[in-house]
N, C-alpha and C positions, 0 to 999 in steps of 0.2 A: 351866948347869942349865936345863932347859925345864919351865915350869909351864903349866898350862892350867886354866881353870875347868871344873868337872865339870858336865855336863848332869844334871838330875835323873833318877833311876832310873825314876820313873813320872811320868805327866802329872799335874799338880796337880788338874785338874778331874775327869777320868774314871778315872784310875788305871791306864791302859794302860802297860805297860813300853815305854819309848822310848829308854833310854840306849844300848842296843846298836846303834841305828840312826844315832847322831850322827856317828861317824867316816865311815861310808859316805856320809851326806848331805853332810858338809863337804867330803870329797874330790871328790865328783862335781860339786858346785856350783863348787868352785875350778877345775875343768877347763873350766867354761863352760856346763854343762848348766842348763836352766831349773829353778829350784827347785820349781815346781809339778809338773813331770813327775817329778822325783826323788822328791818326797813321795808322789806317786801310785804309783810303782814300789815304794817301800818299804812301802806299805800304811798310810800316815798319812791316814786319811779324815776324821777328826773335826777340826773347826775349832780345838778347844782344843789338840790335839796339834800341829797346824800352827803355831799362834800361839807355842807353846813353842819350836819350832825356829826360827821367823823372828825371835823376840825375844831369843834367847840370844846373849850376847856374851861372848867369852873375856876375862876381866878379871884373872885371877890373876897374870899377869906384872906388871901395874901395882900390884896390891895387895901382892904379895910384897915390894916395895921397903920397905914400912913394917912388916914383921914384927918381933917382939921378938927380941932376941939374947940 
């Protein structure tokens, strides 16, 4: 079973919806594109939204090991 940590639906600071952009961002960066260019193309202009994407770490796989049964 594959788990992933969910990106917040909206930016914590400005409230802009960002969750729908996460998969596109993640796949393009994994292919080797520059994160700055990808964020520019996706329309992430504010530094708070950019920081949210750059600071997000998928941790649910590690956390799921300790769930209650």
